[in-house]
C-alpha positions in Angstrom: 12.1 -7.9 -38.4 8.9 -5.7 -38.7 6.9 -4.5 -36.2 2.9 -4.7 -36.0 0.7 -2.1 -37.7 -1.8 -0.2 -35.5 -3.7 -2.5 -33.1 -7.3 -2.6 -32.6 -7.5 -2.0 -28.5 -5.8 1.0 -29.3 -5.5 3.6 -26.7 -7.1 7.0 -25.8 -3.5 8.6 -24.1 -0.2 7.7 -23.9 2.3 7.8 -21.0 5.3 10.1 -22.3 8.5 8.1 -22.7 10.9 8.8 -19.3 13.5 10.0 -21.6 10.7 13.2 -22.1 10.4 13.9 -18.6 12.9 14.7 -16.0 12.8 15.6 -12.6 13.4 18.1 -10.6 13.9 18.1 -6.7 11.1 17.1 -4.7 9.6 14.1 -2.9 10.0 11.8 -5.1 13.4 13.2 -6.7 15.2 11.9 -3.3 14.3 8.2 -3.8 15.3 8.2 -7.3 18.7 10.2 -6.3 19.4 7.5 -4.3 19.0 4.7 -6.5 20.9 6.0 -9.0 23.9 6.2 -6.6 23.3 2.5 -6.4 23.1 2.1 -10.3 25.8 4.0 -10.9 28.2 2.3 -8.7 27.1 -1.7 -8.1 29.1 -3.9 -10.1 28.0 -5.5 -13.2 30.1 -8.6 -13.0 28.5 -9.2 -9.2 24.7 -9.3 -11.1 25.9 -11.6 -13.9 27.7 -13.6 -11.4 24.8 -16.3 -11.1 24.8 -16.7 -14.7 28.2 -16.9 -15.5 28.7 -19.7 -12.5 26.3 -21.7 -14.2 27.5 -21.6 -17.5 30.7 -22.5 -16.6 32.3 -19.1 -17.1 35.0 -17.5 -15.2 32.8 -15.1 -12.7 35.9 -12.8 -12.8 36.1 -13.3 -8.7 33.0 -11.4 -8.2 30.2 -12.4 -5.3 26.6 -12.3 -6.5 24.5 -10.0 -4.9 23.2 -12.6 -2.0 19.8 -13.8 -0.3 18.1 -15.4 -3.1 20.5 -13.7 -5.7 23.0 -16.2 -4.6 25.3 -18.9 -5.9 23.6 -22.6 -6.2 24.5 -25.5 -4.2 28.3 -26.6 -4.5 27.1 -29.9 -5.8 24.1 -28.2 -8.5 24.8 -28.8 -12.0 23.1 -27.2 -14.6 20.5 -29.7 -15.3 18.4 -30.4 -18.2 15.2 -32.2 -18.0 16.5 -35.6 -18.8 19.7 -35.7 -16.4 18.1 -33.8 -13.5 18.9 -36.7 -10.7 15.7 -36.2 -8.8 14.3 -34.6 -5.3 16.0 -35.7 -2.4 19.3 -36.8 -4.4 20.0 -33.7 -6.2 21.6 -30.5 -3.9 19.8 -27.4 -5.2 19.9 -24.2 -3.5 19.0 -20.4 -4.7 16.2 -21.7 -6.9 15.3 -17.5 -7.5 18.4 -16.8 -9.0 18.7 -14.6 -11.8 15.4 -12.7 -11.4 17.3 -9.8 -9.6 19.6 -9.9 -12.5 16.6 -9.3 -14.6 15.4 -6.1 -12.4 18.9 -4.3 -12.7 19.0 -4.4 -16.0 16.0 -2.8 -16.8 16.5 -0.5 -13.8 19.8 0.3 -15.6 18.2 0.9 -19.5 15.7 3.1 -17.2 17.9 5.1 -15.4 19.2 6.0 -19.0 16.4 6.9 -20.6 15.9 8.9 -17.0 18.8 10.9 -17.2 20.4 10.6 -20.1 23.6 9.5 -18.5 26.0 7.4 -20.4 27.1 5.4 -17.4 23.6 3.8 -17.8 24.0 2.7 -21.1 27.3 1.0 -20.7 26.6 -0.2 -17.8 23.3 -1.8 -19.5 25.1 -3.1 -22.8 28.4 -4.6 -20.6 25.0 -6.7 -18.5 23.4 -7.2 -21.9 26.9 -8.5 -23.4 27.7 -10.4 -20.6 24.1 -12.6 -20.7 24.5 -13.1 -24.3 28.2 -15.0 -24.0 26.4 -17.0 -20.8 23.3 -17.8 -23.5 25.8 -18.5 -26.3 27.6 -21.0 -23.2 24.5 -22.9 -22.7 23.4 -23.7 -26.2 27.2 -24.7 -26.8 27.3 -27.4 -24.1 24.1 -29.2 -26.3 22.6 -29.8 -22.7 19.4 -27.9 -23.3 16.7 -27.8 -26.0 17.0 -25.0 -27.4 19.7 -22.9 -28.1 17.9 -19.8 -27.2 17.5 -21.3 -23.6 18.9 -18.6 -20.9 19.2 -19.0 -16.7 21.2 -19.2 -14.0 20.1 -22.8 -13.0 19.5 -25.6 -15.7 15.8 -26.5 -17.8 15.2 -28.7 -15.3 13.3 -26.3 -13.4 11.2 -25.7 -16.5 10.6 -29.3 -17.2 9.7 -30.9 -13.2 6.9 -27.8 -13.7 5.5 -30.0 -16.1 5.8 -32.7 -13.6 3.8 -30.4 -11.2 6.3 -30.5 -8.6 6.0 -28.0 -6.5 7.6 -25.1 -4.9 10.2 -26.2 -2.2 11.4 -28.6 -5.3 11.2 -25.5 -7.6 10.6 -21.7 -7.3 8.9 -20.6 -10.0 11.6 -20.8 -13.3 9.1 -18.9 -15.4 8.7 -16.3 -12.9 12.6 -15.6 -13.4 12.6 -15.9 -17.2 10.1 -13.4 -17.1 12.4 -11.0 -15.4 15.0 -11.5 -17.6 13.1 -11.3 -20.6 11.5 -7.6 -19.5 15.1 -6.4 -18.2 16.1 -7.6 -22.0 13.0 -5.6 -23.8 14.1 -2.7 -21.3 17.7 -2.3 -22.6 16.3 -2.5 -25.8 13.6 -0.2 -26.1 15.1 2.1 -23.6 19.2 2.2 -24.4 18.5 1.0 -28.8 20.5 -1.9 -28.0 20.0 -4.4 -30.7 22.3 -7.2 -29.4 19.7 -6.9 -26.5 17.0 -7.7 -29.0 18.7 -10.2 -30.2 19.1 -12.2 -26.7 15.5 -11.9 -26.0 14.4 -12.7 -29.6 16.4 -16.4 -29.1 15.1 -16.6 -25.3 11.6 -16.2 -26.7 12.0 -18.8 -29.2 13.0 -21.0 -26.5 10.1 -20.3 -24.3 7.3 -20.6 -27.0 8.8 -23.7 -28.3 8.6 -24.8 -24.6 5.3 -23.7 -23.6 3.4 -24.2 -26.4 4.9 -28.3 -26.6 3.2 -28.3 -23.2 -0.5 -30.0 -23.2 -3.4 -27.2 -22.2 -5.1 -29.5 -19.7 -1.6 -29.3 -18.3 -0.4 -25.7 -18.5 -3.8 -25.2 -16.6 -2.8 -27.7 -13.7 0.8 -25.7 -13.8 -0.3 -22.4 -13.4 -2.6 -23.0 -10.4 0.4 -24.5 -8.2 1.0 -21.8 -5.3 4.5 -20.0 -6.5 6.3 -22.8 -8.5 3.6 -21.7 -11.3 3.9 -18.1 -10.5 4.7 -17.0 -14.2 4.8 -13.3 -13.5 4.1 -11.7 -17.0 5.6 -13.9 -19.3 1.9 -13.0 -21.0 3.0 -9.2 -21.6 7.3 -9.7 -22.3 6.3 -11.8 -25.1 3.5 -9.7 -26.3 6.1 -7.0 -26.4 8.5 -9.1 -28.1 5.8 -10.0 -30.9 5.2 -6.2 -31.4 8.3 -5.2 -31.7 9.0 -8.4 -34.6 5.9 -9.0 -35.6 6.3 -12.8 -35.4 2.8 -14.9 -34.4 4.4 -17.6 -32.6 5.2 -14.9 -29.9 1.5 -14.4 -29.6 0.6 -17.3 -29.8 3.0 -18.3 -26.5 1.9 -15.6 -24.6 -1.9 -16.8 -24.4 -0.6 -20.3 -23.3 0.1 -17.8 -20.0 -3.2 -17.6 -19.4 -5.2 -18.9 -16.2 -8.5 -19.7 -18.1 -11.3 -20.3 -15.3 -9.8 -17.3 -13.6 -9.9 -15.3 -16.1 -13.5 -16.5 -17.2 -14.5 -15.9 -13.9 -13.2 -12.4 -14.0 -15.0 -11.2 -17.3 -18.6 -12.6 -15.7 -17.1 -10.7 -12.9 -16.9 -13.1 -10.4 -15.0 -12.4 -7.6 -12.1 -15.0 -7.6 -9.3 -13.4 -5.8 -10.5 -14.7 -2.2 -7.2 -16.7 -0.8 -5.2 -15.8 -4.1 -1.5 -14.7 -4.2 -1.8 -11.5 -4.9 1.7 -11.0 -6.7 1.6 -14.6 -8.6 -2.2 -12.9 -10.3 -1.4 -8.9 -11.0 1.3 -9.5 -13.2 -1.0 -11.7 -15.8 -3.3 -8.5 -15.3 -0.6 -6.2 -16.9 0.0 -9.3 -19.6 -3.9 -8.7 -20.2 -3.7 -5.3 -20.9 -0.6 -5.8 -23.6 -3.2 -8.7 -25.1 -6.3 -6.5 -25.9 -4.2 -3.4 -27.2 -2.7 -6.2 -29.8 -5.8 -8.1 -30.3 -8.5 -6.3 -29.6 -10.0 -9.1 -27.4 -12.2 -7.2 -25.2 -12.4 -9.8 -22.4 -8.9 -8.9 -21.5 -10.2 -5.4 -20.9 -12.9 -6.3 -19.0 -11.4 -8.9 -16.6 -8.7 -6.5 -15.7 -11.6 -3.6 -15.4 -13.6 -5.9 -13.2 -11.0 -7.6 -10.8 -9.4 -4.3 -10.6 -12.7 -2.9 -8.9 -12.4 -6.3 -6.5 -9.0 -4.7 -5.4 -9.6 -0.9 -5.0 -10.7 0.1 -2.6 -11.8 -3.5 -0.9 -9.1 -4.4 -0.5 -6.1 -1.6 -0.2 -4.9 -0.3 2.6 -4.9 3.2 3.2 -0.9 3.9 1.3 -2.4 1.6 -2.0 -1.0 -1.5 -0.6 -2.8 -5.0 -0.6 -3.0 -8.4 0.8 -1.7 -10.1 4.1 1.2 -12.5 3.8 0.6 -11.9 0.2 -2.5 -13.2 0.0 -5.5 -11.5 -0.5 -8.8 -11.8 1.9 -12.7 -11.7 1.9 -14.3 -8.4 -0.7 -14.5 -5.7 1.5 -11.5 -6.7 4.0 -9.4 -3.6 5.1 -9.9 -3.6 9.2 -10.1 -7.1 9.7 -7.4 -8.2 7.3 -4.6 -6.2 8.9 -2.0 -8.8 10.1 1.8 -8.5 10.7 2.6 -8.9 6.9 0.7 -6.3 4.9 1.3 -4.9 1.4 3.6 -6.7 -0.6 5.4 -4.0 -2.2 5.9 -5.7 -5.5 1.8 -6.3 -5.7 1.7 -2.2 -5.5 4.6 -2.2 -8.1 2.4 -4.0 -10.5 -1.4 -2.3 -8.9 0.7 1.3 -10.5 1.0 -0.8 -14.0 -2.4 -1.8 -13.9 -3.5 1.5 -12.8 -1.2 3.4 -15.7 -2.7 0.9 -18.5 -6.2 1.5 -17.3 -5.8 5.0 -17.4 -4.7 5.0 -21.0 -8.0 3.4 -22.0 -10.4 4.9 -19.9 -9.2 8.5 -19.2 -10.7 7.8 -16.1 -9.1 10.1 -13.0 -10.4 7.2 -9.9 -7.3 5.4 -11.9 -4.9 8.3 -11.3 -6.2 8.7 -8.1 -5.3 5.5 -7.0 -1.3 6.2 -8.3 -1.1 9.1 -6.9 -1.9 7.6 -3.3 -0.1 3.9 -4.2 3.3 5.6 -5.5 3.8 9.2 -3.0 3.1 6.8 0.3 3.8 3.4 -0.2 6.3 3.6 -3.3 8.4 6.7 -2.1 8.1 5.6 1.6 9.5 2.6 0.7 12.5 3.5 0.1 14.9 4.4 3.0 15.9 7.5 2.9 20.2 6.7 3.5 22.7 5.8 0.3 24.1 2.6 -0.2 26.8 1.2 -2.5 25.6 -2.4 -2.1 21.6 -2.4 -1.4 18.5 -0.9 -2.9 17.4 -0.4 0.7 13.6 -0.9 0.3 10.9 -2.6 2.3 9.2 -6.2 1.1 6.3 -5.4 3.0 4.6 -2.5 4.4 2.7 -3.3 7.3 -0.1 -1.1 8.6 -0.3 -3.0 11.7 0.1 -1.0 15.1 3.4 -0.5 15.7 4.9 -1.5 13.0 8.4 -1.0 11.6 9.8 -1.0 7.8 12.1 -3.5 7.5 14.7 -1.9 4.7 17.4 -3.8 2.5 15.8 -7.1 0.6 19.1 -7.7 -1.8 18.5 -10.9 -4.0 14.1 -10.2 -2.9 11.6 -10.2 -5.3 10.2 -6.8 -3.9 14.3 -5.6 -3.9 13.8 -6.3 -7.5 11.0 -4.0 -8.4 12.6 -1.7 -5.8 15.2 -1.2 -8.6 13.5 0.0 -11.0 10.4 1.4 -9.1 13.0 4.4 -8.1 14.7 5.0 -11.2 11.5 6.3 -12.9 9.1 8.2 -10.8 8.2 10.8 -13.9 6.2 7.4 -16.1 3.0 8.5 -15.0 2.9 12.6 -14.7 2.3 13.5 -18.3 -0.1 11.9 -20.9 -0.7 13.2 -24.6 -3.5 12.5 -27.0 -3.4 14.4 -30.2 -3.6 17.7 -28.9 -4.3 17.5 -25.7 -1.8 17.1 -23.0 -3.0 15.5 -19.1 -1.3 16.1 -15.6 -1.8 13.1 -13.8 0.4 13.5 -10.6 1.9 16.9 -9.6 5.4 15.8 -9.3 7.8 19.1 -9.7 9.0 18.1 -13.0 9.8 19.2 -16.7 7.8 17.9 -19.8 10.2 18.2 -23.3 6.9 17.4 -25.8 7.9 17.3 -29.6 4.8 17.3 -31.2 4.6 21.3 -30.0 8.3 21.5 -30.3 8.6 23.0 -26.7 8.8 21.9 -23.2 6.2 22.4 -19.8 7.3 23.2 -16.5 5.7 21.7 -13.3 7.4 23.9 -10.0 5.6 22.6 -6.4 5.9 21.7 -3.3 3.3 19.1 -3.4 2.6 17.3 -1.1 3.7 19.4 1.3 1.3 22.5 -0.3 -1.0 22.5 -2.1 0.0 25.4 -4.7 1.0 23.8 -8.3 2.2 26.3 -11.3 2.8 25.3 -14.6 5.2 27.3 -17.5 3.8 27.1 -20.9 7.1 26.8 -22.9 5.4 26.7 -27.0 2.7 28.0 -29.2 -0.5 26.0 -29.6 -4.1 25.1 -29.5 -4.6 22.0 -26.8 -7.0 21.2 -24.8 -5.0 20.7 -21.1 -6.8 18.8 -18.4 -5.3 18.6 -15.0 -6.4 16.3 -12.3 -8.5 17.2 -9.6 -8.5 15.0 -6.5 -11.1 13.3 -4.7 -10.7 15.4 -1.8 -10.4 18.5 -3.4 -12.9 18.8 -6.1 -15.2 21.2 -4.7 -12.6 23.6 -3.5 -9.8 23.8 -6.2 -8.9 27.3 -7.5 -7.6 27.5 -11.5 -5.7 30.2 -12.6 -4.7 31.2 -16.3 -2.0 33.5 -15.9 -2.3 35.1 -12.4 -6.4 35.3 -12.8 -9.2 33.4 -11.0 -10.5 30.9 -14.0 -14.2 29.2 -13.8 -13.5 25.9 -13.4 -15.9 23.0 -13.8 -14.5 19.3 -12.8 -15.6 16.4 -15.2 -17.2 13.6 -14.2 -14.2 11.8 -14.9 -12.2 14.3 -12.3 -10.5 16.4 -14.2 -10.7 20.8 -14.9 -10.2 21.6 -18.4 -8.5 24.7 -20.5 -8.7 24.8 -24.3 -7.1 27.2 -25.8 -4.7 28.8 -27.8 -1.4 28.7 -24.9 1.7 31.1 -25.3 5.5 30.2 -24.8 5.1 32.2 -21.0 1.9 31.5 -19.9 1.4 30.2 -17.0 -1.4 27.9 -15.3 -1.7 27.5 -11.9 -4.1 25.2 -9.1 -4.4 25.9 -5.3 -5.7 22.7 -3.8 -7.0 22.7 -0.6 -4.8 20.3 1.4 -7.3 19.1 4.7 -6.0 17.0 7.5 -9.0 14.5 6.7 -9.6 11.2 9.0 -10.3 8.4 6.6 -12.6 5.5 8.1 -11.8 2.3 6.4 -14.3 0.7 4.4 -15.3 -2.5 7.4 -15.0 -0.3 10.1 -15.6 3.1 10.5 -13.8 3.3 13.6 -10.6 2.8 12.5 -9.4 5.5 10.6 -6.4 6.5 8.9 -5.0 10.6 9.4 -4.2 11.5 5.3 -3.0 15.2 4.6 -3.7 16.0 1.3 -2.1 13.0 -0.4 -0.3 12.0 2.4 -1.2 9.5 4.7 0.5 10.2 7.9 2.1 7.4 10.4 1.6 8.5 14.4 5.0 7.5 16.0 4.5 5.3 19.0 6.3 2.5 19.8 3.5 0.6 21.5 1.9 -2.4 18.8 -1.5 -1.6 20.1 -4.3 0.5 18.5 -3.6 4.0 19.7 -7.2 5.6 20.3 -8.1 9.2 19.5 -10.8 11.7 20.3 -11.0 13.8 17.4 -14.7 15.7 17.9 -13.5 19.3 19.3 -10.5 19.0 16.5 -12.9 19.0 14.0 -14.6 21.7 11.3 -17.6 21.9 9.6 -15.8 19.1 6.9 -14.9 17.3 9.2 -11.4 17.5 8.8 -9.3 18.2 11.5 -7.8 21.7 13.0 -5.3 22.6 15.9 -2.2 21.3 13.8 1.3 22.4 14.7 4.1 21.3 11.9 7.9 21.6 12.2 9.5 20.2 8.9 7.4 17.3 7.6 5.9 16.0 11.2 2.9 16.8 11.9 1.5 17.4 15.9 -2.0 17.0 15.9 -4.8 14.9 18.3 -1.7 13.9 21.0 0.8 12.3 19.2 3.3 13.4 16.2 2.9 12.2 12.9 5.4 11.4 9.8 4.5 11.0 5.9 4.5 7.6 4.6 6.9 8.5 2.2 9.5 9.9 5.0 11.8 6.9 4.4 12.2 7.1 8.2 12.2 4.3 10.6 10.3 5.1 14.0 7.5 2.5 14.8 4.3 4.2 13.0 0.7 3.5 13.5 -1.2 3.6 9.7 -4.2 3.3 11.9 -6.3 5.1 14.9 -9.3 4.2 16.9 -11.8 6.7 17.1 -12.9 6.8 21.1 -14.5 10.4 21.8 -15.5 9.5 25.5 -17.6 13.3 25.5 -19.8 14.4 23.1 -17.8 17.9 21.8 -17.5 20.3 19.1 -14.5 22.9 18.4 -15.6 26.0 20.5 -18.0 24.4 22.7 -18.0 21.3 25.2 -22.1 20.7 26.5 -19.8 18.1 29.2 -22.1 15.4 28.2 -20.5 11.7 27.7 -21.2 9.7 24.4 -22.5 6.7 24.9 -23.3 4.0 22.9 -26.3 1.4 22.3 -25.6 -2.6 21.8 -24.7 -1.9 18.1 -22.0 0.5 18.3 -24.0 3.7 17.6 -23.3 6.0 19.0 -24.2 10.2 18.7 -20.7 11.3 17.3 -20.3 8.2 15.5 -23.2 9.2 12.9 -22.4 12.5 13.3 -18.8 12.2 11.3 -19.6 8.9 9.7 -19.5 10.3 6.2 -16.5 12.6 6.7 -18.3 16.1 6.7 -20.4 19.1 5.7 -20.9 21.3 2.6 -23.2 23.7 5.0 -23.8 25.0 8.5 -27.3 24.1 8.3 -26.9 20.7 7.2 -25.1 20.6 9.8 -27.5 21.7 12.3 -30.2 19.0 10.1 -28.0 15.9 11.0 -27.4 17.3 14.6 -30.6 17.9 15.7 -31.6 14.3 13.6 -29.1 12.4 15.5 -29.9 14.2 18.9 -33.2 13.0 18.9 -32.3 9.6 18.0 -29.9 9.2 20.9 -32.4 10.9 23.5 -35.5 8.9 22.1 -33.2 4.9 22.5 -32.3 6.2 26.3 -28.2 7.7 25.2 -29.3 11.0 26.4 -31.2 12.8 29.2 -33.7 15.1 27.6 -31.2 17.8 29.5 -28.1 16.2 27.9 -30.1 16.7 24.4 -30.8 19.9 25.3 -27.2 20.7 26.0 -26.2 19.4 22.9 -28.0 21.2 20.7 -26.9 24.4 22.3 -23.3 23.6 22.0 -23.7 22.6 18.4 -25.0 26.2 18.0 -22.7 28.0 19.4 -19.2 25.7 17.9 -17.1 27.5 15.5 -16.6 24.8 13.4 -17.4 26.6 10.2 -15.0 29.5 10.8 -17.6 32.0 10.2 -17.6 35.3 12.1 -21.2 35.5 12.9 -21.9 34.9 16.7 -25.0 32.5 17.5 -26.7 31.5 20.4 -29.2 28.5 20.4 -32.7 27.8 22.2 -34.8 24.6 23.0 -37.9 24.4 22.4 -41.1 21.7 22.0 -42.3 22.8 19.0 -40.7 25.4 16.4 -42.9 28.8 17.3 -44.4 30.5 13.6 -42.7 33.8 14.3 -38.6 34.3 16.4 -38.7 36.2 19.5 -38.1 40.0 17.7 -36.1 39.2 15.1 -36.2 38.1 11.1 -36.5 34.7 9.9 -33.0 33.3 8.2 -33.8 29.9 7.0 -36.9 27.4 8.2 -35.6 23.3 7.9 -36.9 20.3 9.6 -36.0 20.9 13.4 -34.7 23.7 13.2 -35.3 27.4 12.3 -31.7 29.8 12.1 -33.0 33.8 12.9 -31.3 37.4 12.3 -31.0 38.4 16.2 -31.3 42.0 16.4 -29.1 41.7 19.1 -26.5 41.2 16.4 -25.9 37.3 15.3 -28.1 34.4 14.5 -30.1 32.5 16.6 -30.3 28.7 16.1 -34.3 28.0 17.8 -34.2 24.1 18.1 -37.6 21.9 18.1 -36.9 19.1 20.9 -40.3 16.6 20.6 -41.9 15.4 24.0 -40.9 12.1 23.8 -37.0 12.9 23.1 -34.9 12.3 26.3 -35.6 11.3 30.2 -36.0 13.7 32.6 -32.7 11.5 34.5 -29.4 10.6 32.7 -28.3 7.0 31.7 -26.0 5.4 33.5 -21.8 5.7 32.3 -19.6 3.5 32.8 -16.0 2.0 31.5 -13.8 -0.8 31.5 -10.6 -0.9 33.9 -7.3 -2.8 33.5 -5.1 -4.0 36.0 -2.1 -5.4 35.3 1.6 -5.3 34.1 1.8 -3.4 30.6 4.6 -2.8 28.9 5.4 0.0 26.8 4.4 -1.9 23.7 0.7 -1.7 24.6 0.7 -5.0 25.7 -0.2 -7.1 28.8 2.9 -9.2 29.6 0.5 -10.9 32.9 -2.4 -11.8 32.8 -4.4 -8.8 33.9 -8.1 -8.6 35.3 -10.8 -6.1 34.9 -13.3 -3.9 36.9 -16.3 -3.0 35.0 -16.6 0.7 36.8 -19.9 2.9 37.0 -18.6 6.4 36.7 -22.4 7.7 36.9 -25.4 5.8 38.4 -27.8 8.4 37.0 -31.5 7.3 38.3 -30.0 3.8 39.4 -28.1 0.7 38.0 -30.2 -2.4 37.6 -27.5 -4.4 36.4 -24.3 -4.8 35.4 -22.7 -7.3 32.6 -20.1 -8.5 30.9 -19.2 -10.3 27.7 -16.0 -11.4 26.1 -16.0 -11.3 22.6 -19.5 -12.4 21.3 -20.3 -14.9 24.3 -22.9 -14.8 26.7 -23.7 -11.8 28.5 -23.1 -12.8 32.6 -23.8 -10.6 35.7 -20.5 -8.2 37.0 -19.6 -9.6 40.2 -16.6 -8.3 41.3 -13.0 -7.8 38.6 -12.4 -10.5 35.7 -9.9 -12.2 35.4 -8.3 -12.4 31.7 -7.1 -16.1 31.9 -5.5 -16.3 28.5 -3.4 -14.5 26.1 -4.3 -13.0 23.2 -6.1 -10.0 21.8 -9.6 -9.4 23.8 -12.3 -7.4 23.2 -14.1 -7.2 26.7 -17.5 -5.5 26.4 -19.5 -4.4 29.2 -23.5 -3.0 30.0 -25.3 -1.3 31.9 -29.0 -1.1 32.6 -30.7 1.4 34.6 -34.0 0.9 36.7 -35.8 2.4 33.7 -34.7 -0.3 31.7 -31.8 1.7 29.4 -29.3 0.1 28.2 -25.1 1.6 27.8 -22.3 -0.1 26.4 -18.6 0.3 26.3 -16.0 -2.1 24.6 -12.6 -2.2 25.3 -9.7 -4.0 23.5 -7.4 -6.0 26.3 -3.8 -7.3 24.2 -2.6 -10.1 26.7 1.0 -11.7 25.9 2.7 -13.5 28.5 4.7 -16.1 26.7 8.3 -15.3 24.9 8.7 -16.4 21.3 9.9 -20.1 20.5 12.8 -20.6 18.4 15.1 -22.7 16.5 18.0 -23.2 14.5 18.6 -25.0 11.2 21.7 -25.1 9.9 22.7 -26.8 6.4 26.2 -27.6 4.8 27.7 -25.8 1.8 30.7 -27.9 1.6 33.0 -25.1 3.4 30.2 -22.6 4.3 26.6 -23.3 5.9 23.6 -21.8 5.6 21.9 -20.8 8.7 18.3 -20.2 9.4 16.6 -18.8 12.6 12.8 -19.7 12.2 10.8 -17.9 15.6 7.0 -18.3 15.6 4.6 -16.1 18.8 1.0 -17.1 17.5 0.2 -14.1 19.9 1.7 -10.9 19.3 3.5 -11.9 16.7 8.0 -11.7 15.9 9.2 -8.7 16.1 12.9 -9.7 15.9 15.5 -12.5 15.8 18.9 -11.5 16.8 22.5 -13.7 16.8 25.7 -13.4 17.5 29.3 -15.2 17.6 32.1 -14.7 19.1 33.6 -12.0 16.7 30.6 -10.6 15.4 28.2 -7.8 17.7 24.1 -9.1 18.0 23.1 -8.7 14.8 18.8 -8.4 13.9 18.2 -10.6 11.0 15.3 -12.6 10.3 16.2 -14.2 6.2 18.7 -17.2 6.1 22.0 -16.5 5.9 26.0 -17.9 5.3 28.6 -18.0 7.9 32.3 -19.7 6.5 33.2 -22.2 8.5 36.8 -22.1 10.3 39.6 -24.4 11.9 37.6 -24.8 15.0 33.9 -25.4 15.8 31.9 -22.0 16.2 29.1 -21.2 18.8 26.6 -19.0 17.6 23.6 -17.8 19.8 20.7 -16.3 19.7 17.2 -15.1 21.2 13.7 -13.4 20.1 11.5 -11.1 20.9 8.0 -10.5 20.4 6.4 -7.5 19.6 4.6 -7.4 23.3 8.6 -7.3 24.8 8.8 -10.9 25.3 11.8 -12.4 25.0 13.6 -15.7 24.7 16.7 -17.3 26.8 19.8 -17.0 24.9 20.5 -20.5 23.0 23.4 -22.1 21.1 23.6 -23.9 17.6 26.9 -24.9 17.1 28.6 -24.3 13.6 30.8 -27.5 12.7 34.5 -27.3 12.5 35.8 -26.7 8.5 36.9 -30.3 7.5 39.1 -31.2 4.2 
């Protein structure tokens, strides 16, 4: 076999091999060490069991991992396409089995490359030998279309897909095929296994023969099927196999795994994502990058570039995850797409692959910026901070709804499988190189061994806990060293060479570059400011995440309704937050305690907060003025801090003046209140200046200062140096800005039984309270959601469950109108719960189903006479006994309502 020559779509930079980079202690190494433990101790025979059973080989008494990766039905056979008895007749189970084994093999191979430990090579070789034995046993039956066929079930699933069988009868057979092929390719590439290449090449011949025999029109219909037609990254694996072997048939087969209309729409820049299954399509994009590199066909790269910009940031949550219930929503929908099942981990795993690939083709740091966000927060945070001998202990979803909980474990699931891989390769995207150039993309403690310069580079840091990073050079060579500067640090990053500050400019790609002859012992230090920032969602500026440098902070709170914060009095000039206390990795600020998203913790958390400043405040000064809102939700503080912050105090003053005048002219501030806000802004300490400032408000700006020296004249505000010391800020407030009397202030009060979850578990009533009548209230009205306004004539009863948005408005005697709103969450009914029992011969499969259309199901619990209450929401098996068993079960919703205990009887074992 001959590898392919240089390719038309060549990359501009390449990541270093896993074997070239060693992790040191840090946030990432915690998760890696825990997963490496599982890789060392988990028996290979267990992941081979489903393959051996399918081929009629001895399973050596090993039980499969379980969950999705379990034995098939006792009556199931490894049917071919011709002897499959048909849906409704064939008894089947666990139809995705084999996928987890592919991930496990990838984990072993990459663990060997990442650590050099021989135990991982030995286990990888054992697993490859086991798969080779299965492949030979299946071929010996003569039952299948080609001797390269390898699976943990028969060929019938592939044949039924060609007949357009739906998900339920079959389960994504080409997806599982991809995982097995990818594992074998990793074993070849990371451990040098010749046998792995032989096995995967035979698989490739079977796959190419099978898929190329299908009519192209029929293929397109197959790929459009939800989940059944999911093929993972078959185009990637076949392209990689082509690059290794040089066989054209593999590249031809890769092109058969394409969704033609979807690809064409992506190339044209159309939004083709709404309603699509995220992780059914993301692996295709990984494959398209591989196809571009081999063929040079620009449409592949253009499609991926265009789709990336449709996903990030407009369909991406604060931790880097995407999707709700595994599906994408409308473009730009983040706040309004928060549900109960956001952010499938598999999707982020593949987005990281895409980001890595796009960087190699563009050298644009925006892809590395995303990779830092997603790798640190979603991926590291998806791994529980525990050691397990049996489970990857990762999450399937990393939800971002209020009061979410990370549900770890996930043995045998798709995200359990990608989690196996993720946490043994955290060093893969730290260092990249091109001839004479070195790129540092992630600040992860590590040591790079760079053969091109016959030396190493040591990266030392506590990042993301602080922003101090040091590179120690271990070679002598002239290179360009490119350091990525995160977007939130680009104005204030400091670079030092051998301890001396170096003038640095961030280029348009997001890097600072040092081009020089480096010598062994040189040090390059980077100091990144680590502001505590409130970052708004793209579609709702009042819903924000709290981020410290690259870290998403999660508010610990047992409520399952949105938490509100009032940050105005804690904002610094740049919009960041002060008044913080830190203990270990916990941050206390704004009245809440936060943990890093990468903690691997198990508390309830809130990824997003609602800005709700009832009063106008500045750091160090409080004018005592309400922050009123108009009918569009506009408020002074919302406008002032909507763009994040200000580089200078002069620009802050300009914004204050502009928004005060608007608020006063629109009736949200009286003239006296407007003056009070301007004076408070003058005296605020938000810029950290040692210069004392006082304010003065006039109808027009005077031509000269009152015995002072003019320092800066701006539209509507002039700053003077006072002869008494400090600055005098003189504001112009136009005569038409603000009435003499203040507008009303109103609030919505709720009466009812409010649980600790934040939900009302009995129907509440609401009262519109006039806090301050101003000149006098002429009318008081309410509206539920976007319904019609009606006059308030007493308490308002909410007569139904649901998430209610109650709006209120007051109009005073002079015609000024102010608005307020309150979210009220009501769930008075517990979930409905039921049990389904399916016979598996000497055992049964139990599925507990619960639904709650209001707050959502929080947990399902079950027990038998011999067990404690357990929380389990996936199908599970129970061995049958000589006597019938009673299984009790119940469900609790996120509001706190619990169903009465119900029972189901499991039958007695019969011979």
